[in-house]
Each structure stands twice: as C-alpha cells, then as structure tokens.
C-alpha positions as CSV (number, residue, x, y, z in Angstrom):
1,X,0.0,0.0,0.0
2,X,2.8,2.4,0.8
3,X,4.3,1.8,-2.7
4,X,1.0,2.8,-4.2
5,X,0.9,6.0,-2.1
6,X,4.3,6.9,-3.4
7,X,3.4,6.1,-7.0
8,X,0.2,8.2,-6.8
9,X,2.0,11.1,-5.0
10,X,-0.4,10.9,-2.1
11,X,-0.4,13.5,0.6
12,X,2.9,13.1,2.7
13,X,0.9,13.3,5.9
14,X,-1.3,10.5,4.9
15,X,1.8,8.4,3.9
16,X,3.3,9.2,7.3
17,X,0.2,8.1,9.2
18,X,-0.2,4.9,7.3
19,X,3.5,4.1,7.7
20,X,3.5,4.8,11.4
21,X,0.4,2.7,11.9
22,X,2.0,-0.3,10.0
23,X,5.1,-0.1,12.2
24,X,3.0,0.1,15.3
25,X,1.1,-3.0,14.2
26,X,4.3,-4.9,13.6
27,X,5.7,-4.0,17.0
28,X,2.4,-5.1,18.7
29,X,2.6,-8.4,16.8
30,X,6.1,-9.0,17.9
31,X,5.4,-8.3,21.5
32,X,2.2,-10.4,21.5
33,X,4.1,-13.3,19.9
34,X,6.8,-13.2,22.5
35,X,4.3,-12.9,25.3
36,X,2.2,-15.9,24.1
37,X,5.3,-17.9,23.4
38,X,6.4,-17.6,27.1
39,X,3.0,-18.8,28.4
40,X,3.1,-22.3,29.7
41,X,6.8,-22.5,30.2
42,X,6.7,-22.8,34.0
43,X,5.0,-26.0,35.1
44,X,2.7,-25.9,38.1
45,X,1.7,-22.2,37.8
46,X,-2.1,-21.6,37.6
47,X,-3.3,-20.1,34.3
48,X,-4.6,-16.9,36.1
49,X,-1.1,-16.2,37.4
50,X,0.5,-16.8,34.0
51,X,-2.1,-14.6,32.4
52,X,-1.5,-11.8,34.9
53,X,2.2,-12.1,34.3
54,X,1.7,-11.9,30.5
55,X,-0.5,-8.8,30.8
56,X,2.0,-7.2,33.1
57,X,4.9,-8.0,30.8
58,X,3.0,-6.7,27.8
59,X,2.1,-3.5,29.6
60,X,5.7,-2.8,30.7
61,X,7.0,-3.4,27.2
62,X,4.3,-1.2,25.7
63,X,4.7,1.7,28.1
64,X,8.5,1.5,27.9
65,X,8.5,1.5,24.1
66,X,6.0,4.4,24.1
67,X,8.2,6.4,26.5
68,X,11.4,5.7,24.5
69,X,9.6,6.8,21.3
70,X,8.2,9.9,22.8
71,X,11.5,11.0,24.3
72,X,13.3,10.2,21.0
73,X,10.8,12.3,19.1
74,X,11.1,15.2,21.6
75,X,14.9,15.1,21.3
76,X,14.8,15.1,17.5
77,X,12.3,17.9,17.5
78,X,14.5,19.9,19.9
79,X,17.6,19.3,17.8
C-alpha cells in the first residue's frame, strides 16, 4: 500500500500516518508473539497467574516503548 501512495503522489501526511500505523502493528505483533510464546513455560503455575504475568509484561514493554519513542521524538524535534 505504501508503494501505491508513493506512486500516486499521495499527501505526505497520509503516507506518514499509514507508515506509522503499520510499524505500530508490527511492533504489537512481535510483543504479543513473545508474550504468548512464554506462556506455559513454567510447570505448576495456575493459568490466572500466567495470564496476569503476561498482561504485566505486555504493559511494561508497551509503556516502555512508548516512552522511548516519545522521548526520542522530543529530542529530535528539539535538535
């Protein structure tokens, strides 16, 4: 889709929004894959405990990535 936007000389802001959204989706997919892959690794843990740990890990990675991205954007905008 991004190649079509370039070919049609679409609005640069639209291109940026779609590009950012696709990167965001890829990042969420990677984090979710790793989170689900780690489920069931520890024998004897109840499912509710594993699920809570998975939600916590996902939240920490999500918020940490968001902060890193926001701080990087602010730094670049300042420079």
